[in-house]
C-alpha positions as CSV (number, residue, x, y, z in Angstrom):
1,M,-27.2,25.2,11.1
2,P,-23.5,26.4,11.2
3,V,-23.1,29.8,9.7
4,P,-19.7,31.6,9.3
5,A,-19.3,34.8,11.2
6,Q,-18.3,36.6,8.1
7,E,-18.0,35.4,4.5
8,P,-15.5,37.0,2.2
9,A,-16.7,38.6,-1.0
10,M,-16.2,36.0,-3.7
11,D,-15.9,36.2,-7.5
12,L,-17.7,33.8,-9.8
13,P,-15.7,30.9,-10.9
14,F,-13.7,30.8,-14.1
15,L,-13.5,27.1,-15.0
16,D,-12.5,25.3,-18.1
17,A,-15.7,25.3,-20.2
18,V,-17.5,22.5,-22.1
19,N,-19.6,24.9,-24.1
20,P,-17.9,25.7,-27.5
21,T,-18.6,29.4,-27.3
22,M,-17.0,29.7,-23.9
23,K,-14.1,27.5,-24.9
24,G,-13.4,29.9,-27.8
25,M,-13.7,32.9,-25.5
26,E,-11.3,31.4,-22.9
27,A,-8.6,31.0,-25.6
28,F,-9.2,34.6,-26.7
29,I,-9.0,35.9,-23.1
30,K,-5.6,34.3,-22.7
31,E,-4.4,36.2,-25.8
32,L,-5.9,39.4,-24.5
33,A,-3.8,39.1,-21.3
34,H,-0.6,39.7,-23.3
35,N,-1.4,43.2,-24.6
36,S,-3.0,46.4,-23.3
37,V,-5.8,46.9,-25.7
38,P,-9.0,48.1,-24.0
39,V,-11.7,45.5,-23.5
40,L,-15.5,45.9,-23.3
41,L,-17.4,43.0,-21.7
42,I,-21.1,42.9,-22.4
43,G,-23.3,40.4,-20.6
44,E,-26.4,40.0,-18.4
45,P,-26.0,40.5,-14.6
46,G,-24.3,37.5,-13.0
47,T,-22.5,36.2,-16.1
48,G,-19.0,36.8,-14.6
49,K,-17.8,40.0,-16.2
50,R,-15.7,41.0,-13.3
51,T,-14.2,37.6,-13.0
52,I,-13.2,37.6,-16.7
53,A,-11.6,41.1,-16.2
54,K,-9.6,39.7,-13.3
55,R,-8.6,36.7,-15.4
56,I,-7.2,39.1,-18.1
57,H,-5.4,41.1,-15.4
58,H,-3.8,38.2,-13.7
59,G,-2.5,36.8,-17.1
60,S,-1.0,40.2,-18.0
61,I,2.6,40.8,-18.8
62,Q,2.5,43.3,-15.9
63,P,1.7,41.0,-13.0
64,G,2.8,43.6,-10.4
65,S,0.0,46.1,-11.3
66,E,-3.0,46.3,-9.1
67,F,-6.6,45.5,-10.1
68,R,-9.0,48.3,-9.3
69,I,-12.8,48.3,-9.6
70,L,-14.7,51.5,-10.2
71,R,-18.4,51.0,-9.7
72,C,-20.1,53.4,-12.2
73,S,-23.7,53.2,-11.1
74,G,-24.6,56.6,-9.4
75,L,-21.0,57.8,-9.7
76,S,-20.6,61.6,-10.0
77,S,-17.9,63.3,-12.0
78,S,-16.3,64.7,-8.9
79,S,-16.1,61.2,-7.3
80,M,-14.7,59.8,-10.5
81,K,-11.8,62.4,-10.4
82,T,-11.1,61.5,-6.8
83,N,-11.0,57.7,-7.6
84,L,-9.1,57.8,-10.9
85,Q,-5.4,57.6,-10.0
86,L,-4.1,55.8,-13.1
87,R,-0.7,54.4,-12.3
88,S,0.3,50.8,-13.1
89,T,-3.3,49.6,-12.9
90,T,-5.9,47.4,-14.5
91,L,-9.0,49.6,-14.1
92,Y,-12.3,47.7,-14.3
93,L,-15.3,49.9,-14.9
94,D,-18.2,48.0,-13.4
95,E,-21.5,48.8,-15.3
96,V,-19.9,51.6,-17.3
97,G,-23.2,52.0,-19.2
98,D,-24.7,53.5,-16.0
99,L,-22.4,56.5,-16.1
100,S,-24.2,59.9,-16.4
101,A,-23.3,62.2,-19.2
102,D,-21.1,64.3,-17.0
103,S,-19.2,61.3,-15.7
104,Q,-18.8,60.0,-19.2
105,Q,-17.2,63.2,-20.2
106,C,-14.9,63.2,-17.1
107,L,-13.8,59.6,-17.8
108,M,-13.1,60.5,-21.5
109,E,-10.9,63.4,-20.3
110,V,-9.0,61.2,-17.9
111,L,-8.4,58.5,-20.4
112,S,-7.3,61.0,-23.1
113,T,-4.4,62.1,-20.8
114,V,-2.8,58.7,-21.1
115,S,-0.9,58.3,-24.3
116,D,-0.8,54.9,-26.0
117,G,3.0,54.8,-25.9
118,E,3.2,55.4,-22.2
119,R,0.2,53.5,-21.1
120,S,0.6,51.7,-17.8
121,V,-3.2,51.5,-17.4
122,R,-5.3,48.6,-18.7
123,V,-9.0,49.7,-19.0
124,I,-11.7,47.0,-19.0
125,G,-15.3,48.0,-19.1
126,G,-18.3,45.8,-18.1
127,S,-21.9,46.4,-18.9
128,A,-25.2,44.6,-18.8
129,R,-26.7,47.3,-21.1
130,D,-26.6,47.2,-24.9
131,L,-24.1,50.0,-25.4
132,E,-24.5,49.9,-29.1
133,R,-28.2,50.7,-28.7
134,D,-27.4,53.5,-26.2
135,L,-24.8,54.8,-28.7
136,R,-27.5,55.0,-31.4
137,N,-29.9,56.6,-29.0
138,G,-27.4,59.3,-27.9
139,V,-27.3,58.0,-24.3
140,F,-23.6,56.9,-24.5
141,R,-20.8,59.0,-25.9
142,E,-19.5,57.7,-29.2
143,D,-15.8,58.7,-28.5
144,L,-15.9,56.9,-25.1
145,Y,-17.5,53.8,-26.6
146,Y,-14.8,53.5,-29.2
147,R,-12.1,54.2,-26.6
148,L,-13.3,51.4,-24.4
149,S,-14.2,48.8,-27.1
150,G,-10.8,48.0,-28.6
151,V,-12.1,44.4,-28.2
152,C,-15.8,43.7,-27.4
153,L,-16.7,40.3,-25.8
154,R,-20.3,39.3,-25.5
155,I,-20.5,36.8,-22.6
156,P,-23.3,34.2,-23.1
157,P,-25.9,33.8,-20.3
158,L,-26.0,30.5,-18.4
159,R,-29.1,29.3,-20.3
160,Q,-27.0,29.2,-23.5
161,R,-24.1,27.2,-21.9
162,K,-25.9,24.6,-19.9
163,E,-23.2,22.0,-20.6
164,D,-21.2,23.9,-18.0
165,I,-23.7,23.7,-15.2
166,P,-22.6,20.3,-13.7
167,E,-19.0,21.5,-13.3
168,L,-20.0,24.9,-12.1
169,M,-22.4,23.4,-9.5
170,S,-19.8,21.0,-8.3
171,F,-17.5,24.0,-7.8
172,F,-20.1,26.0,-5.8
173,L,-21.0,23.0,-3.6
174,A,-17.4,22.4,-2.8
175,R,-16.8,26.0,-2.0
176,Y,-19.8,26.3,0.4
177,S,-19.0,22.9,2.0
178,E,-15.7,24.5,3.1
179,I,-17.4,27.6,4.3
180,F,-20.1,25.8,6.2
181,H,-17.9,22.9,7.3
182,R,-20.2,20.3,5.8
183,A,-19.5,17.5,3.4
184,A,-20.1,18.4,-0.2
185,P,-23.4,16.7,-1.3
186,E,-23.9,14.6,-4.4
187,L,-27.1,15.9,-6.0
188,S,-29.8,13.5,-7.0
189,A,-30.7,12.9,-10.7
190,P,-34.0,14.8,-10.5
191,T,-32.2,17.8,-8.9
192,Q,-29.5,17.7,-11.6
193,Q,-32.2,17.6,-14.3
194,L,-34.1,20.5,-12.8
195,F,-31.0,22.6,-12.9
196,L,-30.4,21.7,-16.5
197,D,-34.0,22.5,-17.5
198,Y,-34.2,25.8,-15.6
199,S,-33.3,29.0,-17.5
200,W,-31.2,30.7,-14.7
201,P,-32.2,34.3,-15.3
202,G,-29.8,35.3,-12.5
203,N,-27.0,33.4,-14.3
204,L,-24.0,32.2,-12.3
205,R,-25.0,34.2,-9.2
206,E,-28.3,32.4,-9.0
207,L,-26.6,29.0,-9.4
208,D,-24.3,30.1,-6.6
209,A,-27.3,31.0,-4.4
210,A,-28.9,27.6,-5.0
211,A,-25.7,25.7,-4.1
212,R,-25.4,27.9,-1.0
213,A,-28.9,27.0,0.1
214,I,-28.4,23.3,-0.4
215,V,-25.2,23.2,1.6
216,A,-26.4,25.5,4.3
217,V,-29.6,23.5,4.9
218,G,-27.6,20.2,4.9
219,D,-30.4,18.2,3.3
220,E,-31.0,18.3,-0.4
221,S,-34.6,17.2,-0.3
222,V,-35.5,19.8,2.3
223,A,-33.6,22.6,0.4
224,M,-35.2,21.6,-2.9
225,D,-38.7,21.8,-1.4
226,G,-38.1,25.5,-1.1
227,L,-35.9,26.0,-4.2
228,R,-38.1,24.1,-6.6
229,S,-41.2,26.3,-6.3
230,M,-39.1,29.4,-6.6
231,L,-37.3,28.1,-9.7
232,V,-40.5,27.0,-11.4
233,R,-42.2,30.3,-10.5
234,S,-39.2,32.2,-11.8
235,D,-39.3,30.4,-15.1
236,N,-43.0,31.0,-15.5
237,G,-43.0,34.8,-14.9
238,S,-41.2,37.4,-16.9
239,N,-38.2,35.2,-17.4
240,G,-37.7,35.2,-13.7
241,T,-36.6,38.8,-13.4
242,R,-39.0,39.5,-10.5
243,V,-37.6,36.7,-8.3
244,S,-34.6,37.7,-6.3
245,L,-31.8,35.4,-5.4
246,K,-32.3,36.2,-1.7
247,E,-35.9,35.1,-2.0
248,V,-34.7,31.7,-3.4
249,A,-32.3,31.2,-0.5
250,R,-34.9,32.3,2.1
251,A,-37.4,29.8,0.7
252,A,-35.0,27.0,1.2
253,S,-34.2,28.2,4.7
254,R,-37.9,28.4,5.6
255,E,-38.4,24.8,4.6
256,A,-35.4,23.7,6.6
257,E,-36.7,25.5,9.7
258,K,-40.1,24.0,9.3
259,E,-38.6,20.5,9.0
260,L,-36.4,21.0,12.2
261,I,-39.4,22.3,14.2
262,L,-41.7,19.4,13.2
263,K,-39.0,16.8,14.0
264,A,-38.4,18.4,17.4
265,L,-42.1,18.4,18.2
266,T,-42.4,14.7,17.1
267,R,-39.5,13.7,19.3
268,T,-41.1,15.5,22.3
269,R,-44.6,14.3,21.5
270,W,-45.6,17.8,20.7
271,N,-44.6,19.2,24.1
272,R,-43.8,22.7,22.9
273,R,-41.8,23.8,25.9
274,R,-39.5,20.8,25.6
275,A,-39.2,21.3,21.9
276,A,-38.3,25.0,22.4
277,Q,-35.6,23.9,24.8
278,E,-34.3,21.4,22.3
279,L,-34.3,23.9,19.5
280,Q,-32.5,26.5,21.8
281,I,-35.2,29.1,21.2
282,S,-37.7,30.8,23.6
283,Y,-41.1,29.3,24.0
284,K,-42.7,32.5,22.7
285,A,-40.5,32.3,19.6
286,L,-41.6,28.7,18.9
287,L,-45.3,29.7,19.2
288,Y,-44.7,32.5,16.7
289,K,-42.9,30.1,14.3
290,L,-45.7,27.5,14.6
291,K,-48.2,30.2,13.6
292,Q,-46.0,31.1,10.6
293,I,-46.0,27.5,9.3
294,G,-49.7,26.9,10.0
295,Y,-49.5,24.8,13.3
296,G,-50.6,27.5,15.7
297,E,-53.7,25.7,16.9
298,Y,-51.9,22.5,18.1
299,E,-51.7,22.1,21.9
300,A,-49.0,20.4,23.9
301,S,-49.7,16.8,24.8
């Protein structure tokens, strides 16, 4: 299975939507790009908040300014002061709702030094938390909330925009086919239907992980053997929040590995030493893997 030596960090796609809510949001985002009003993006993890922030930045009337990300989770006030050099910047505050009280105060002080008439800084906040609830509960500062929320956009989760799944999946499959140097697969009707029926608690990032597993394995039926059980279990338990995306990808990889081992053993008439040579692994490693998949008792013929 070809694997790239190093994969670049990738943003989620921003494609022309079919879903009416997203189409309206796309039009509004284009308008936001032409002014400097602060924007607050609220949405579940994996819905594409950072990508939308970049979309606003790149459509800005100040295309020469840089896009900077400040990850707020666990950020101390001293670290914030070091990182906030506000000059000709679009500053994206990633998970701004996770800021401590001290860090919220520090951020408010820094933002207050930038006058509206001289502003060269575009501030965009992103949060998976309900900041209005945090505001009511005294967890988030009122003055900071209103400073950040000149415009507040609530990004719908993938389960509320399923019309967009086919185009999004095609994008992900094409992207990973380029990374893994494989032909982009055409998904079968049952797989497409499963993807439409599933609730996608991990949103676009989970869809991305599923596409990656399918392309990396190189065989849709094998990949889906692993993915299907994970997707169904995810939907049946706590809206899927306990099933990680890595676990989904690993399940598909385990099924692919099992399939390759059994095919090699069939070709070699279950001669395990020859199968190990063909698979380019050690004999000991093959024995271990056979035990993992429940074939440890079979002897070589």
